[in-house]
The first five atom37 places (N, CA, C, CB, O) and aatype in JSON, in Angstrom:
{
  "aatype": [20, 20, 20, 20, 20, 20, 20, 20, 20, 20, 20, 20, 20, 20, 20, 20, 20, 20, 20, 20, 20, 20, 20, 20, 20, 20, 20, 20, 20, 20, 20, 20, 20, 20, 20, 20, 20, 20, 20, 20, 20, 20, 20, 20, 20, 20, 20, 20, 20, 20, 20, 20, 20, 20, 20, 20, 20, 20, 20, 20, 20, 20, 20, 20, 20, 20, 20, 20, 20, 20, 20, 20, 20, 20, 20, 20, 20, 20, 20, 20, 20, 20, 20, 20, 20, 20, 20, 20, 20, 20, 20, 20, 20, 20, 20, 20, 20, 20, 20, 20, 20, 20, 20, 20, 20, 20, 20, 20, 20, 20, 20, 20, 20, 20, 20, 20, 20, 20, 20, 20, 20, 20, 20, 20, 20, 20],
  "atom_mask": [
    [1, 1, 1, 1, 1],
    [1, 1, 1, 1, 1],
    [1, 1, 1, 1, 1],
    [1, 1, 1, 1, 1],
    [1, 1, 1, 1, 1],
    [1, 1, 1, 1, 1],
    [1, 1, 1, 1, 1],
    [1, 1, 1, 1, 1],
    [1, 1, 1, 1, 1],
    [1, 1, 1, 1, 1],
    [1, 1, 1, 1, 1],
    [1, 1, 1, 1, 1],
    [1, 1, 1, 1, 1],
    [1, 1, 1, 1, 1],
    [1, 1, 1, 1, 1],
    [1, 1, 1, 1, 1],
    [1, 1, 1, 1, 1],
    [1, 1, 1, 1, 1],
    [1, 1, 1, 1, 1],
    [1, 1, 1, 1, 1],
    [1, 1, 1, 1, 1],
    [1, 1, 1, 1, 1],
    [1, 1, 1, 1, 1],
    [1, 1, 1, 1, 1],
    [1, 1, 1, 1, 1],
    [1, 1, 1, 1, 1],
    [1, 1, 1, 1, 1],
    [1, 1, 1, 1, 1],
    [1, 1, 1, 1, 1],
    [1, 1, 1, 1, 1],
    [1, 1, 1, 1, 1],
    [1, 1, 1, 1, 1],
    [1, 1, 1, 1, 1],
    [1, 1, 1, 1, 1],
    [1, 1, 1, 1, 1],
    [1, 1, 1, 1, 1],
    [1, 1, 1, 1, 1],
    [1, 1, 1, 1, 1],
    [1, 1, 1, 1, 1],
    [1, 1, 1, 1, 1],
    [1, 1, 1, 1, 1],
    [1, 1, 1, 1, 1],
    [1, 1, 1, 1, 1],
    [1, 1, 1, 1, 1],
    [1, 1, 1, 1, 1],
    [1, 1, 1, 1, 1],
    [1, 1, 1, 1, 1],
    [1, 1, 1, 1, 1],
    [1, 1, 1, 1, 1],
    [1, 1, 1, 1, 1],
    [1, 1, 1, 1, 1],
    [1, 1, 1, 1, 1],
    [1, 1, 1, 1, 1],
    [1, 1, 1, 1, 1],
    [1, 1, 1, 1, 1],
    [1, 1, 1, 1, 1],
    [1, 1, 1, 1, 1],
    [1, 1, 1, 1, 1],
    [1, 1, 1, 1, 1],
    [1, 1, 1, 1, 1],
    [1, 1, 1, 1, 1],
    [1, 1, 1, 1, 1],
    [1, 1, 1, 1, 1],
    [1, 1, 1, 1, 1],
    [1, 1, 1, 1, 1],
    [1, 1, 1, 1, 1],
    [1, 1, 1, 1, 1],
    [1, 1, 1, 1, 1],
    [1, 1, 1, 1, 1],
    [1, 1, 1, 1, 1],
    [1, 1, 1, 1, 1],
    [1, 1, 1, 1, 1],
    [1, 1, 1, 1, 1],
    [1, 1, 1, 1, 1],
    [1, 1, 1, 1, 1],
    [1, 1, 1, 1, 1],
    [1, 1, 1, 1, 1],
    [1, 1, 1, 1, 1],
    [1, 1, 1, 1, 1],
    [1, 1, 1, 1, 1],
    [1, 1, 1, 1, 1],
    [1, 1, 1, 1, 1],
    [1, 1, 1, 1, 1],
    [1, 1, 1, 1, 1],
    [1, 1, 1, 1, 1],
    [1, 1, 1, 1, 1],
    [1, 1, 1, 1, 1],
    [1, 1, 1, 1, 1],
    [1, 1, 1, 1, 1],
    [1, 1, 1, 1, 1],
    [1, 1, 1, 1, 1],
    [1, 1, 1, 1, 1],
    [1, 1, 1, 1, 1],
    [1, 1, 1, 1, 1],
    [1, 1, 1, 1, 1],
    [1, 1, 1, 1, 1],
    [1, 1, 1, 1, 1],
    [1, 1, 1, 1, 1],
    [1, 1, 1, 1, 1],
    [1, 1, 1, 1, 1],
    [1, 1, 1, 1, 1],
    [1, 1, 1, 1, 1],
    [1, 1, 1, 1, 1],
    [1, 1, 1, 1, 1],
    [1, 1, 1, 1, 1],
    [1, 1, 1, 1, 1],
    [1, 1, 1, 1, 1],
    [1, 1, 1, 1, 1],
    [1, 1, 1, 1, 1],
    [1, 1, 1, 1, 1],
    [1, 1, 1, 1, 1],
    [1, 1, 1, 1, 1],
    [1, 1, 1, 1, 1],
    [1, 1, 1, 1, 1],
    [1, 1, 1, 1, 1],
    [1, 1, 1, 1, 1],
    [1, 1, 1, 1, 1],
    [1, 1, 1, 1, 1],
    [1, 1, 1, 1, 1],
    [1, 1, 1, 1, 1],
    [1, 1, 1, 1, 1],
    [1, 1, 1, 1, 1],
    [1, 1, 1, 1, 1],
    [1, 1, 1, 1, 1],
    [1, 1, 1, 1, 1],
    [1, 1, 1, 1, 1]
  ],
  "atom_positions": [
    [[86.79, 118.42, 104.49], [86.94, 117.06, 104.01], [85.72, 116.24, 104.39], [88.21, 116.43, 104.58], [85.19, 116.35, 105.49]],
    [[85.29, 115.43, 103.46], [84.16, 114.54, 103.74], [84.64, 113.28, 104.43], [83.41, 114.19, 102.44], [85.84, 113.0, 104.47]],
    [[83.72, 112.52, 104.98], [84.07, 111.26, 105.63], [84.68, 110.28, 104.63], [82.83, 110.63, 106.3], [85.62, 109.56, 104.96]],
    [[84.15, 110.26, 103.4], [84.69, 109.37, 102.37], [86.11, 109.78, 102.02], [83.8, 109.38, 101.1], [87.0, 108.93, 101.9]],
    [[86.34, 111.07, 101.85], [87.67, 111.57, 101.55], [88.66, 111.15, 102.63], [87.66, 113.11, 101.41], [89.75, 110.66, 102.33]],
    [[88.29, 111.33, 103.88], [89.15, 110.97, 105.01], [89.46, 109.48, 105.01], [88.51, 111.38, 106.33], [90.61, 109.09, 105.2]],
    [[88.44, 108.64, 104.81], [88.64, 107.19, 104.82], [89.54, 106.74, 103.66], [87.29, 106.47, 104.75], [90.42, 105.91, 103.85]],
    [[89.32, 107.29, 102.48], [90.13, 106.9, 101.32], [91.58, 107.36, 101.48], [89.53, 107.49, 100.03], [92.5, 106.62, 101.13]],
    [[91.79, 108.55, 102.0], [93.16, 109.03, 102.26], [93.85, 108.12, 103.29], [93.15, 110.49, 102.77], [95.01, 107.76, 103.11]],
    [[93.14, 107.77, 104.34], [93.7, 106.89, 105.37], [94.06, 105.54, 104.77], [92.7, 106.72, 106.55], [95.12, 104.99, 105.06]],
    [[93.17, 104.99, 103.93], [93.43, 103.7, 103.29], [94.67, 103.77, 102.41], [92.21, 103.26, 102.46], [95.5, 102.86, 102.43]],
    [[94.81, 104.83, 101.64], [95.97, 105.01, 100.77], [97.26, 105.07, 101.59], [95.82, 106.3, 99.94], [98.22, 104.37, 101.27]],
    [[97.28, 105.88, 102.63], [98.48, 105.98, 103.48], [98.77, 104.66, 104.19], [98.31, 107.1, 104.52], [99.93, 104.26, 104.31]],
    [[97.73, 103.98, 104.64], [97.92, 102.69, 105.3], [98.57, 101.69, 104.34], [96.57, 102.14, 105.81], [99.48, 100.96, 104.73]],
    [[98.11, 101.67, 103.09], [98.68, 100.77, 102.08], [100.16, 101.08, 101.85], [97.9, 100.88, 100.75], [101.0, 100.18, 101.95]],
    [[100.48, 102.33, 101.55], [101.88, 102.7, 101.29], [102.77, 102.47, 102.51], [101.97, 104.17, 100.85], [103.89, 101.96, 102.38]],
    [[102.3, 102.84, 103.69], [103.09, 102.64, 104.9], [103.36, 101.16, 105.14], [102.37, 103.25, 106.12], [104.47, 100.79, 105.52]],
    [[102.37, 100.32, 104.91], [102.54, 98.87, 105.1], [103.55, 98.3, 104.11], [101.18, 98.15, 104.96], [104.38, 97.47, 104.48]],
    [[103.49, 98.74, 102.86], [104.46, 98.26, 101.86], [105.87, 98.7, 102.27], [104.1, 98.8, 100.44], [106.8, 97.9, 102.22]],
    [[106.02, 99.96, 102.66], [107.34, 100.45, 103.09], [107.9, 99.62, 104.25], [107.24, 101.91, 103.51], [109.1, 99.35, 104.29]],
    [[107.04, 99.22, 105.17], [107.47, 98.49, 106.35], [107.56, 96.98, 106.11], [106.51, 98.75, 107.48], [108.0, 96.24, 106.99]],
    [[107.16, 96.53, 104.92], [107.19, 95.1, 104.63], [106.13, 94.32, 105.39], [108.55, 94.54, 104.94], [106.27, 93.11, 105.6]],
    [[105.07, 94.99, 105.8], [103.99, 94.37, 106.58], [102.92, 93.85, 105.63], [103.38, 95.4, 107.6], [101.93, 94.53, 105.34]],
    [[103.12, 92.63, 105.16], [102.23, 92.05, 104.15], [100.83, 91.83, 104.73], [102.8, 90.71, 103.63], [99.84, 91.96, 104.0]],
    [[100.71, 91.49, 106.0], [99.39, 91.31, 106.63], [98.61, 92.62, 106.61], [99.53, 90.79, 108.08], [97.4, 92.62, 106.38]],
    [[99.29, 93.75, 106.84], [98.62, 95.05, 106.81], [98.21, 95.42, 105.39], [99.52, 96.14, 107.4], [97.15, 96.02, 105.18]],
    [[99.05, 95.06, 104.4], [98.66, 95.28, 103.0], [97.41, 94.46, 102.69], [99.83, 94.89, 102.02], [96.45, 94.98, 102.13]],
    [[97.42, 93.19, 103.07], [96.3, 92.29, 102.83], [95.01, 92.85, 103.44], [96.59, 90.9, 103.4], [93.93, 92.69, 102.86]],
    [[95.11, 93.48, 104.59], [93.93, 94.04, 105.25], [93.32, 95.2, 104.46], [94.29, 94.51, 106.66], [92.16, 95.54, 104.67]],
    [[94.1, 95.8, 103.56], [93.59, 96.89, 102.72], [92.8, 96.37, 101.51], [94.75, 97.76, 102.25], [92.05, 97.13, 100.89]],
    [[92.97, 95.1, 101.18], [92.43, 94.53, 99.95], [91.12, 93.78, 100.17], [93.44, 93.61, 99.33], [90.95, 93.09, 101.18]],
    [[90.21, 93.92, 99.22], [89.01, 93.08, 99.17], [89.47, 91.7, 98.67], [87.88, 93.7, 98.24], [90.49, 91.6, 97.99]],
    [[88.72, 90.64, 99.0], [89.11, 89.3, 98.56], [89.27, 89.18, 97.03], [88.09, 88.29, 99.04], [90.12, 88.42, 96.55]],
    [[88.48, 89.91, 96.28], [88.49, 89.8, 94.82], [89.41, 90.83, 94.15], [87.09, 89.96, 94.28], [89.35, 91.01, 92.93]],
    [[90.26, 91.51, 94.93], [91.11, 92.57, 94.41], [91.98, 92.09, 93.24], [91.99, 93.11, 95.51], [92.49, 90.97, 93.24]],
    [[92.13, 92.98, 92.25], [93.05, 92.74, 91.14], [93.91, 93.98, 90.95], [92.27, 92.39, 89.82], [93.54, 95.09, 91.35]],
    [[95.08, 93.77, 90.33], [95.98, 94.89, 90.08], [96.56, 94.78, 88.68], [97.12, 94.93, 91.13], [97.07, 93.73, 88.29]],
    [[96.45, 95.88, 87.94], [97.05, 95.97, 86.6], [98.29, 96.84, 86.73], [96.05, 96.56, 85.54], [98.27, 97.85, 87.42]],
    [[99.38, 96.44, 86.04], [100.66, 97.14, 86.13], [101.12, 97.5, 84.73], [101.72, 96.27, 86.86], [101.25, 96.63, 83.87]],
    [[101.37, 98.8, 84.49], [101.7, 99.26, 83.14], [103.0, 98.67, 82.59], [101.8, 100.76, 83.14], [103.12, 98.49, 81.38]],
    [[103.96, 98.36, 83.45], [105.25, 97.86, 82.97], [105.09, 96.5, 82.31], [106.25, 97.77, 84.14], [105.76, 96.21, 81.32]],
    [[104.22, 95.66, 82.86], [104.02, 94.32, 82.3], [102.78, 94.23, 81.42], [103.92, 93.3, 83.42], [102.68, 93.36, 80.56]],
    [[101.82, 95.14, 81.64], [100.55, 95.07, 80.93], [99.68, 93.93, 81.43], [100.8, 94.92, 79.45], [98.69, 93.58, 80.79]],
    [[100.05, 93.34, 82.56], [99.35, 92.18, 83.1], [98.49, 92.56, 84.31], [100.35, 91.09, 83.48], [98.79, 93.52, 85.03]],
    [[97.43, 91.8, 84.53], [96.6, 91.93, 85.71], [96.9, 90.76, 86.64], [95.08, 91.98, 85.34], [96.94, 89.61, 86.2]],
    [[97.12, 91.06, 87.91], [97.39, 90.01, 88.89], [96.25, 89.95, 89.9], [98.74, 90.26, 89.61], [95.52, 90.92, 90.1]],
    [[96.11, 88.79, 90.52], [95.12, 88.59, 91.57], [95.67, 89.13, 92.89], [94.74, 87.09, 91.71], [96.85, 89.49, 92.99]],
    [[94.83, 89.19, 93.87], [95.24, 89.59, 95.22], [96.38, 88.71, 95.71], [94.05, 89.52, 96.2], [97.38, 89.2, 96.21]],
    [[96.22, 87.4, 95.56], [97.22, 86.46, 96.03], [98.55, 86.64, 95.3], [96.72, 85.03, 95.86], [99.61, 86.58, 95.91]],
    [[98.49, 86.85, 93.99], [99.71, 87.08, 93.21], [100.39, 88.38, 93.63], [99.4, 87.12, 91.71], [101.62, 88.44, 93.73]],
    [[99.6, 89.41, 93.89], [100.16, 90.68, 94.32], [100.84, 90.54, 95.68], [99.06, 91.76, 94.38], [101.95, 91.04, 95.87]],
    [[100.19, 89.88, 96.61], [100.78, 89.69, 97.94], [102.06, 88.85, 97.86], [99.77, 89.02, 98.88], [103.02, 89.12, 98.59]],
    [[102.08, 87.85, 96.99], [103.29, 87.04, 96.8], [104.42, 87.89, 96.22], [103.0, 85.84, 95.88], [105.57, 87.76, 96.64]],
    [[104.09, 88.75, 95.26], [105.11, 89.63, 94.66], [105.66, 90.6, 95.7], [104.52, 90.4, 93.46], [106.86, 90.87, 95.72]],
    [[104.8, 91.13, 96.56], [105.26, 92.03, 97.61], [106.14, 91.3, 98.62], [104.06, 92.67, 98.33], [107.12, 91.85, 99.1]],
    [[105.79, 90.06, 98.93], [106.6, 89.25, 99.84], [107.99, 89.02, 99.25], [105.92, 87.89, 100.12], [108.99, 89.18, 99.94]],
    [[108.04, 88.66, 97.97], [109.32, 88.46, 97.29], [110.09, 89.77, 97.21], [109.1, 87.9, 95.87], [111.3, 89.81, 97.42]],
    [[109.38, 90.84, 96.9], [110.0, 92.15, 96.73], [110.65, 92.71, 97.98], [109.0, 93.1, 96.25], [111.56, 93.53, 97.89]],
    [[110.19, 92.26, 99.16], [110.76, 92.77, 100.41], [112.26, 92.56, 100.46], [110.1, 92.08, 101.61], [112.98, 93.41, 101.0]],
    [[112.75, 91.46, 99.92], [114.17, 91.15, 99.99], [115.0, 91.69, 98.84], [114.35, 89.7, 100.06], [116.23, 91.59, 98.87]],
    [[114.36, 92.26, 97.84], [115.08, 92.73, 96.66], [115.8, 94.06, 96.86], [114.14, 92.85, 95.51], [116.77, 94.35, 96.15]],
    [[115.34, 94.86, 97.82], [115.91, 96.18, 98.04], [116.17, 96.39, 99.53], [114.98, 97.28, 97.49], [115.55, 95.76, 100.38]],
    [[117.1, 97.27, 99.81], [117.35, 97.63, 101.2], [116.18, 98.44, 101.74], [118.67, 98.43, 101.34], [115.75, 98.28, 102.89]],
    [[115.66, 99.33, 100.88], [114.57, 100.2, 101.32], [113.78, 100.67, 100.1], [115.12, 101.43, 102.13], [114.34, 100.88, 99.03]],
    [[112.49, 100.83, 100.29], [111.62, 101.41, 99.27], [110.65, 102.33, 99.98], [110.86, 100.31, 98.43], [109.95, 101.91, 100.9]],
    [[110.6, 103.6, 99.55], [109.69, 104.55, 100.18], [108.81, 105.19, 99.12], [110.47, 105.62, 100.96], [109.17, 105.3, 97.95]],
    [[107.65, 105.61, 99.57], [106.67, 106.27, 98.71], [106.55, 107.71, 99.17], [105.27, 105.53, 98.75], [105.79, 108.01, 100.1]],
    [[107.3, 108.59, 98.52], [107.45, 109.97, 98.95], [106.58, 110.92, 98.12], [108.91, 110.39, 98.86], [106.06, 110.56, 97.06]],
    [[106.45, 112.13, 98.63], [105.74, 113.2, 97.92], [104.35, 112.76, 97.5], [106.54, 113.64, 96.69], [103.91, 113.04, 96.38]],
    [[103.65, 112.09, 98.38], [102.32, 111.56, 98.07], [101.32, 112.7, 97.86], [101.83, 110.63, 99.19], [101.12, 113.54, 98.73]],
    [[100.72, 112.69, 96.69], [99.63, 113.63, 96.39], [98.4, 112.77, 96.13], [99.97, 114.57, 95.17], [98.36, 112.03, 95.15]],
    [[97.42, 112.89, 96.98], [96.25, 112.01, 96.92], [95.01, 112.82, 96.58], [96.05, 111.27, 98.26], [94.74, 113.86, 97.17]],
    [[94.27, 112.32, 95.62], [92.97, 112.89, 95.25], [91.95, 111.77, 95.43], [92.97, 113.45, 93.75], [92.17, 110.64, 95.0]],
    [[90.85, 112.09, 96.07], [89.82, 111.08, 96.31], [88.56, 111.39, 95.52], [89.5, 110.98, 97.81], [88.32, 112.52, 95.1]],
    [[87.77, 110.35, 95.33], [86.45, 110.48, 94.74], [85.56, 109.45, 95.41], [86.48, 110.29, 93.18], [86.05, 108.67, 96.24]],
    [[84.29, 109.41, 95.1], [83.34, 108.58, 95.84], [83.74, 107.12, 95.94], [81.99, 108.68, 95.21], [83.54, 106.49, 96.98]],
    [[84.3, 106.56, 94.87], [84.61, 105.12, 94.91], [86.09, 104.84, 94.69], [83.8, 104.39, 93.87], [86.45, 103.83, 94.09]],
    [[86.97, 105.74, 95.19], [88.38, 105.44, 95.1], [89.28, 106.63, 95.3], [88.67, 104.84, 93.8], [88.89, 107.66, 95.84]],
    [[90.53, 106.45, 94.85], [91.51, 107.51, 94.97], [92.57, 107.37, 93.88], [92.17, 107.5, 96.36], [92.74, 106.32, 93.28]],
    [[93.27, 108.48, 93.66], [94.43, 108.52, 92.79], [95.57, 109.06, 93.63], [94.18, 109.41, 91.49], [95.43, 110.09, 94.29]],
    [[96.7, 108.36, 93.61], [97.88, 108.81, 94.35], [99.04, 108.98, 93.38], [98.25, 107.82, 95.49], [99.41, 108.04, 92.68]],
    [[99.6, 110.17, 93.34], [100.83, 110.42, 92.59], [101.94, 110.48, 93.63], [100.75, 111.76, 91.72], [101.75, 111.06, 94.7]],
    [[103.09, 109.88, 93.32], [104.15, 109.8, 94.31], [105.48, 109.52, 93.62], [103.84, 108.71, 95.35], [105.54, 109.27, 92.42]],
    [[106.54, 109.56, 94.41], [107.85, 109.15, 93.95], [108.22, 107.89, 94.71], [108.92, 110.28, 94.15], [108.26, 107.9, 95.94]],
    [[108.48, 106.82, 93.99], [108.92, 105.57, 94.59], [110.45, 105.62, 94.62], [108.38, 104.29, 93.8], [111.1, 105.53, 93.57]],
    [[111.0, 105.75, 95.81], [112.45, 105.86, 95.99], [112.97, 104.5, 96.46], [112.82, 107.0, 97.01], [112.61, 104.02, 97.53]],
    [[113.83, 103.89, 95.64], [114.34, 102.55, 95.92], [115.84, 102.63, 96.2], [114.06, 101.59, 94.73], [116.59, 103.28, 95.47]],
    [[116.27, 101.97, 97.28], [117.68, 101.85, 97.61], [118.03, 100.37, 97.53], [118.0, 102.45, 99.03], [117.49, 99.55, 98.28]],
    [[118.95, 100.02, 96.63], [119.38, 98.63, 96.45], [120.32, 98.23, 97.58], [120.06, 98.43, 95.07], [120.81, 99.09, 98.32]],
    [[120.58, 96.94, 97.71], [121.48, 96.45, 98.74], [122.9, 97.0, 98.57], [121.51, 94.93, 98.73], [123.63, 97.15, 99.55]],
    [[123.29, 97.3, 97.34], [124.63, 97.84, 97.08], [124.69, 99.36, 97.24], [125.09, 97.45, 95.68], [125.73, 99.97, 97.0]],
    [[123.58, 99.98, 97.64], [123.54, 101.42, 97.86], [123.05, 102.23, 96.67], [124.88, 101.89, 98.25], [122.77, 103.42, 96.81]],
    [[122.95, 101.6, 95.5], [122.44, 102.31, 94.32], [121.01, 102.76, 94.59], [122.51, 101.4, 93.05], [120.24, 102.07, 95.25]],
    [[120.67, 103.94, 94.06], [119.35, 104.51, 94.3], [118.69, 104.9, 92.99], [119.43, 105.71, 95.23], [119.35, 105.31, 92.04]],
    [[117.38, 104.78, 92.97], [116.6, 105.25, 91.83], [115.28, 105.81, 92.37], [116.35, 104.09, 90.79], [114.71, 105.28, 93.32]],
    [[114.82, 106.87, 91.74], [113.54, 107.46, 92.11], [112.63, 107.39, 90.88], [113.71, 108.95, 92.61], [112.97, 107.92, 89.82]],
    [[111.49, 106.74, 91.03], [110.56, 106.54, 89.93], [109.3, 107.36, 90.15], [110.22, 105.05, 89.77], [108.69, 107.28, 91.22]],
    [[108.9, 108.13, 89.16], [107.61, 108.83, 89.23], [106.52, 107.8, 89.02], [107.52, 109.99, 88.16], [106.63, 106.94, 88.14]],
    [[105.47, 107.88, 89.82], [104.44, 106.85, 89.76], [103.06, 107.41, 90.05], [104.75, 105.74, 90.73], [102.9, 108.5, 90.61]],
    [[102.06, 106.63, 89.66], [100.66, 106.96, 89.91], [99.92, 105.66, 90.19], [100.03, 107.73, 88.69], [100.09, 104.66, 89.48]],
    [[99.1, 105.68, 91.21], [98.28, 104.53, 91.58], [96.82, 104.97, 91.57], [98.7, 103.95, 92.97], [96.45, 105.95, 92.22]],
    [[96.0, 104.24, 90.83], [94.57, 104.51, 90.79], [93.89, 103.34, 91.49], [94.04, 104.7, 89.3], [94.13, 102.18, 91.15]],
    [[93.04, 103.64, 92.45], [92.38, 102.6, 93.23], [90.87, 102.75, 93.18], [92.86, 102.62, 94.68], [90.33, 103.85, 93.31]],
    [[90.21, 101.61, 92.98], [88.75, 101.55, 93.13], [88.49, 100.94, 94.5], [88.07, 100.69, 91.97], [89.03, 99.9, 94.84]],
    [[87.64, 101.62, 95.29], [87.39, 101.23, 96.67], [85.91, 101.0, 96.89], [87.92, 102.3, 97.65], [85.08, 101.81, 96.48]],
    [[85.58, 99.87, 97.53], [84.21, 99.58, 97.95], [84.26, 99.06, 99.37], [83.53, 98.54, 96.99], [85.1, 98.22, 99.71]],
    [[83.37, 99.54, 100.22], [83.29, 99.12, 101.62], [84.65, 99.23, 102.31], [82.78, 97.69, 101.72], [85.04, 98.35, 103.08]],
    [[85.36, 100.33, 102.03], [86.66, 100.62, 102.66], [87.75, 99.59, 102.36], [86.48, 100.73, 104.14], [88.71, 99.47, 103.12]],
    [[87.61, 98.86, 101.27], [88.63, 97.91, 100.82], [88.95, 98.2, 99.35], [88.14, 96.42, 101.0], [88.08, 98.6, 98.58]],
    [[90.2, 97.99, 98.99], [90.62, 98.2, 97.6], [90.19, 97.0, 96.77], [92.16, 98.4, 97.51], [90.51, 95.86, 97.07]],
    [[89.44, 97.29, 95.71], [88.92, 96.26, 94.82], [89.79, 96.14, 93.57], [87.46, 96.57, 94.43], [90.05, 95.03, 93.09]],
    [[90.23, 97.28, 93.04], [91.07, 97.28, 91.84], [92.16, 98.32, 92.0], [90.23, 97.57, 90.57], [91.94, 99.42, 92.51]],
    [[93.36, 97.94, 91.54], [94.48, 98.87, 91.49], [95.01, 98.92, 90.07], [95.59, 98.46, 92.48], [95.03, 97.92, 89.36]],
    [[95.44, 100.1, 89.67], [96.1, 100.32, 88.38], [97.36, 101.12, 88.71], [95.17, 101.08, 87.33], [97.27, 102.26, 89.16]],
    [[98.53, 100.52, 88.5], [99.78, 101.2, 88.84], [100.55, 101.56, 87.58], [100.65, 100.32, 89.76], [100.72, 100.75, 86.67]],
    [[101.0, 102.81, 87.56], [101.75, 103.34, 86.44], [103.1, 103.84, 86.95], [100.96, 104.49, 85.72], [103.16, 104.78, 87.74]],
    [[104.2, 103.21, 86.5], [105.55, 103.64, 86.86], [106.24, 104.19, 85.62], [106.36, 102.48, 87.47], [105.99, 103.75, 84.5]],
    [[107.11, 105.16, 85.84], [107.94, 105.7, 84.77], [109.02, 104.67, 84.45], [108.58, 107.09, 85.18], [110.13, 104.75, 84.98]],
    [[108.7, 103.72, 83.61], [109.59, 102.59, 83.31], [110.81, 103.01, 82.52], [108.83, 101.52, 82.56], [111.74, 102.21, 82.37]],
    [[110.84, 104.22, 82.0], [112.01, 104.7, 81.27], [113.25, 104.8, 82.15], [111.72, 106.04, 80.66], [114.37, 104.86, 81.64]],
    [[113.07, 104.81, 83.46], [114.21, 104.89, 84.38], [114.75, 103.51, 84.77], [113.81, 105.65, 85.62], [115.76, 103.43, 85.48]],
    [[114.09, 102.43, 84.33], [114.58, 101.09, 84.64], [115.83, 100.82, 83.82], [113.5, 100.03, 84.36], [115.9, 101.21, 82.66]],
    [[116.8, 100.17, 84.41], [117.99, 99.76, 83.67], [117.65, 98.61, 82.75], [119.12, 99.37, 84.62], [116.66, 97.9, 82.96]],
    [[118.46, 98.42, 81.74], [118.24, 97.3, 80.81], [118.47, 95.98, 81.54], [119.18, 97.4, 79.57], [119.43, 95.84, 82.3]],
    [[117.58, 95.03, 81.32], [117.73, 93.7, 81.92], [118.72, 92.89, 81.12], [116.37, 92.96, 82.01], [118.76, 92.96, 79.89]],
    [[119.52, 92.13, 81.84], [120.52, 91.29, 81.17], [120.04, 89.87, 81.13], [121.88, 91.38, 81.87], [120.74, 89.0, 80.61]]
  ]
}
C-alpha cells in the first residue's frame, strides 16, 4: 500500500465512522471548506454547510445507521467506497441500501462527494 492509499482509506473510514456515531465535528474535519456533495436521489448539489446541517437533522431520524461491507478503492486524488447502508428506524423497521460514494480528495480533505443510493428500496412518500 502506498502512503496515499493509506491516507485515503483512513479518511474514508473516519468519515463513515463519524457519521455512524453522529459526530458532526469529526465529519466536518474530513471536509475542505469548499466541499460540495451531489446526491443521485435528489440530483442536487449541496454545500459543506448544507451537508453538515442535513447530517445533524438526520441523526434524530433513525435509531441507528451503519455503513457495512465497505469496499474501498483509492486513486491519487480520491477514493470510491461501495457499501451497504443499514438503517434501523425508531420503530424497529430496517432497510439495507446498496450504495457507492465517490470522493475527490486534496490535501487530505474531501473536496467533492458524489453519493449513489439504490433508491428503488425507498418506500413511497406520502
